[in-house]
C-alpha positions as a Markdown table, in Angstrom:
| # | Residue | x | y | z |
|---|---|---|---|---|
| 1 | Met | 0.0 | 0.0 | 0.0 |
| 2 | Pro | 1.4 | 3.4 | -0.9 |
| 3 | Asp | 2.2 | 5.9 | 1.8 |
| 4 | Leu | 1.0 | 9.5 | 2.1 |
| 5 | Arg | 4.2 | 11.0 | 0.4 |
| 6 | Ser | 3.9 | 8.6 | -2.6 |
| 7 | Phe | 0.2 | 9.5 | -3.0 |
| 8 | Leu | 1.0 | 13.2 | -2.9 |
| 9 | Asp | 3.9 | 12.8 | -5.3 |
| 10 | Gly | 1.6 | 10.9 | -7.7 |
| 11 | Ile | -0.9 | 13.7 | -8.0 |
| 12 | Gly | 1.7 | 16.4 | -8.5 |
| 13 | Glu | 0.5 | 17.2 | -12.1 |
| 14 | Leu | -3.1 | 17.8 | -11.1 |
| 15 | His | -4.4 | 21.4 | -11.0 |
| 16 | His | -5.2 | 21.3 | -7.3 |
| 17 | Ala | -2.3 | 19.1 | -6.1 |
| 18 | Gly | -0.9 | 22.0 | -4.0 |
| 19 | Leu | -4.1 | 22.4 | -2.0 |
| 20 | Val | -4.5 | 18.6 | -1.6 |
| 21 | Thr | -0.9 | 18.5 | -0.3 |
| 22 | Ile | -1.3 | 21.3 | 2.2 |
| 23 | Leu | -4.6 | 19.9 | 3.5 |
| 24 | Ala | -3.3 | 16.3 | 3.8 |
| 25 | Glu | -0.1 | 17.4 | 5.5 |
| 26 | Gln | -2.0 | 19.6 | 8.0 |
| 27 | Val | -4.5 | 16.8 | 8.8 |
| 28 | Ala | -1.7 | 14.2 | 9.2 |
| 29 | Gly | 0.2 | 16.6 | 11.5 |
| 30 | Leu | -2.7 | 17.2 | 13.9 |
| 31 | Gly | -1.3 | 14.7 | 16.3 |
| 32 | Pro | 0.3 | 11.3 | 16.8 |
| 33 | Asp | -3.1 | 9.7 | 17.0 |
| 34 | Val | -3.9 | 10.5 | 13.4 |
| 35 | Gln | -3.4 | 7.6 | 11.0 |
| 36 | Val | -3.7 | 7.7 | 7.2 |
| 37 | Glu | -5.1 | 5.1 | 4.9 |
| 38 | Val | -4.1 | 5.5 | 1.2 |
| 39 | Glu | -6.2 | 4.3 | -1.7 |
| 40 | Pro | -5.7 | 4.9 | -5.4 |
| 41 | Leu | -7.8 | 8.1 | -5.5 |
| 42 | Met | -8.5 | 8.7 | -1.8 |
| 43 | Leu | -6.9 | 9.4 | 1.5 |
| 44 | Arg | -8.7 | 8.5 | 4.7 |
| 45 | Phe | -7.6 | 9.8 | 8.1 |
| 46 | His | -8.5 | 8.1 | 11.3 |
| 47 | Val | -8.3 | 9.0 | 15.0 |
| 48 | Arg | -8.3 | 5.7 | 16.8 |
| 49 | Glu | -10.9 | 3.7 | 14.9 |
| 50 | Gln | -13.1 | 6.6 | 13.8 |
| 51 | Thr | -12.9 | 8.3 | 10.5 |
| 52 | Leu | -11.7 | 11.9 | 10.8 |
| 53 | Cys | -12.0 | 12.8 | 7.1 |
| 54 | Glu | -11.6 | 11.6 | 3.6 |
| 55 | Leu | -10.0 | 13.4 | 0.6 |
| 56 | Trp | -11.2 | 12.2 | -2.8 |
| 57 | Val | -9.2 | 13.4 | -5.8 |
| 58 | Tyr | -11.0 | 14.1 | -9.1 |
| 59 | Gly | -10.1 | 16.1 | -12.2 |
| 60 | Glu | -10.6 | 19.8 | -11.5 |
| 61 | Leu | -11.6 | 19.4 | -7.8 |
| 62 | Phe | -11.2 | 17.3 | -4.8 |
| 63 | Ile | -13.8 | 16.4 | -2.2 |
| 64 | Val | -13.3 | 16.5 | 1.6 |
| 65 | Arg | -15.8 | 14.5 | 3.7 |
| 66 | Val | -15.6 | 15.2 | 7.4 |
| 67 | Gly | -16.6 | 13.1 | 10.4 |
| 68 | Pro | -17.2 | 9.4 | 11.1 |
| 69 | Ala | -20.4 | 9.5 | 9.1 |
| 70 | Ala | -18.9 | 11.8 | 6.4 |
| 71 | Val | -22.0 | 14.0 | 6.6 |
| 72 | Val | -20.1 | 17.3 | 6.0 |
| 73 | Glu | -18.8 | 17.5 | 2.4 |
| 74 | Tyr | -16.7 | 20.2 | 0.7 |
| 75 | Arg | -16.1 | 20.3 | -3.1 |
| 76 | Val | -12.8 | 22.1 | -3.2 |
| 77 | Arg | -11.7 | 24.1 | -6.2 |
| 78 | Asn | -9.9 | 27.0 | -4.5 |
| 79 | Glu | -8.0 | 28.0 | -1.4 |
| 80 | Glu | -11.0 | 29.5 | 0.4 |
| 81 | Val | -13.0 | 26.3 | 0.4 |
| 82 | Ala | -9.9 | 24.3 | 1.3 |
| 83 | Leu | -9.4 | 26.4 | 4.4 |
| 84 | Arg | -13.1 | 26.0 | 5.3 |
| 85 | Ala | -12.7 | 22.3 | 5.0 |
| 86 | Leu | -9.5 | 22.3 | 7.1 |
| 87 | Asp | -11.3 | 24.3 | 9.7 |
| 88 | Gln | -14.1 | 21.7 | 9.8 |
| 89 | Val | -11.5 | 18.9 | 10.1 |
| 90 | Leu | -9.9 | 20.6 | 13.0 |
| 91 | Arg | -13.2 | 21.0 | 14.8 |
| 92 | Glu | -14.0 | 17.3 | 14.2 |
| 93 | Tyr | -10.5 | 16.4 | 15.5 |
| 94 | Val | -11.0 | 18.4 | 18.7 |
| 95 | Gln | -14.4 | 16.7 | 19.2 |
| 96 | Leu | -13.0 | 13.2 | 18.6 |
| 97 | Arg | -10.2 | 13.9 | 21.1 |
| 98 | Ala | -12.6 | 15.2 | 23.7 |
| 99 | Ser | -14.9 | 12.2 | 23.4 |
| 100 | Gly | -13.1 | 10.1 | 26.0 |
| 101 | Ser | -9.6 | 9.8 | 24.6 |
| 102 | Pro | -6.6 | 9.8 | 27.0 |
| 103 | Ala | -4.3 | 12.8 | 27.0 |
| 104 | Leu | -1.6 | 12.9 | 24.3 |
| 105 | Pro | 1.9 | 12.0 | 25.6 |
């Protein structure tokens, strides 16, 4: 299975690759409890066993789905929407951390 860096290198030619890279690196860097699952066109980030968010890569846009039920969705074509999606991911991360997880080391 490819790792995060290989995935990001592989989408380098896409129009929105820079935004995907920034968003993915920020989410992965939220804490040591964030794990990434890499699929051919998608990244899935987990906190413990719960889905934090998914990033789906398409032609001229990418989709960010946030939360365990993926009920909040952003269709990202520009930096403004990417930042809103990142803000939502951060809020979800804080909620997941607050819902009974032990303190980070």
